[in-house]
C-alpha angles and dihedrals in degrees: 000000000000119000108253127229115235093247089056093062092081114075116191115214104229093201100161136132103247149357094271092059092043093053090047090056093047090053094042095052095042115169092348088087126037101167126060134188117213118191148159099314092061091042090059090052094064090235098095101114092036088061092043089055091047091053091049091049089051090053095247127146114244131218112193104205105185097128096221113214121166141099111324096253093052094048090046091054091048094050091046088054093050090048089066089067129071093264124150101190137020132180134224128171111262096224110105127045097212092049093050093048091049092051094045091053092064104029095104110180094346115112105235115213124195115217106223109181120342114252089233089066130087135183092281091055092054090049090055088056091052096256106138102177122090117282093239091054090050092051094048093047093050092044095052091048093047094053093043090053096050111282117135092220145316146266111236140142123272087248089075099032097101093050090045093051090051091048100042102037133231100302101053117103115240110188114189123199123181093065114164112186092188098040132266113346101197093245132125094289111099104175102052132157138176127260100258092039091057095051095042087054093054108270115156092197139007128212116217124180122143097033088061098036093049097043119114087237108023096186092051089050091051090049091049090052091049089053091050090051093050093048092048095047092046093057114094 
């Protein structure tokens, strides 16, 4: 995978309802953000690829977070389609070997990320699904398998980042959502960490949405996070 510039380590979650709002955020944040995640909310709006094109035209990196999960042939076709666009990262669920291998075979230059366990889930949620082993063990097992089968890295919470870095080595991507710069926010994310904590643990990127969108000055918040990232990565 390409070496990443420091300012590309922050990914802004562009979780908005339509292209007009997305373009407003791109303009509002300006050069404070150079990497954007576009996911299911925009897909449902019908504006998904319009926003993707707008991001590309603005020179931004693009993270397609659609968490593909289906029979191998269907996921392979979806990833092959995404690979035709100027996309840097794309997610699939890291749950079936044949599906991961099929996606990896056609990813081209797209960084393929395996979703281990959603950051909105805790031990009790895994138990409801019939998974009896500890959450951290489940994440590590899925992550090792995903990378072995062709993924470039994983999506996982900062809680597991240190163990993942030790298990996956220095080149694997570890993208951590659920980042809360000001501490827990009482929302649907259960396994949250701060900015510096995530990078000290081994994250390659962090995904931040609501803490920027809901800030009194979103651009200033993004710039503050970028400063935290730079300071953390510069420390030996």
